[in-house]
Phi, psi and omega in degrees: 000318180296325177296316179302312180298320179297319182294317181296313179297320178297318179294318180297320177296321177297316177301314179298322179292320179297315179299320179297318180297311182303313180296319177294322179290338177276001175090012181287146179285158176304324177301307181294325180294316179302314180301314182298325183263359180071032176228169183281162174299322179298317178299321178298311180302314179298314181296323179295327180278356176104359179254135185287298179211170178299328180296341183262012182302316182298320180298322179289334183275346182282000000 
């Protein structure tokens, strides 16, 4: 069951990233993208820079 939930969450994150890219390509600001996806502008900025969230910093440094 836990593996299934992890897969679902990974798929949802990928969908969010795809939508973020689509909105950015249409010229929407990071603030508007964040509003549309229910996340902060700072989260959009981090994701655009290749970082998922501040909580994944340790994982990215390994």
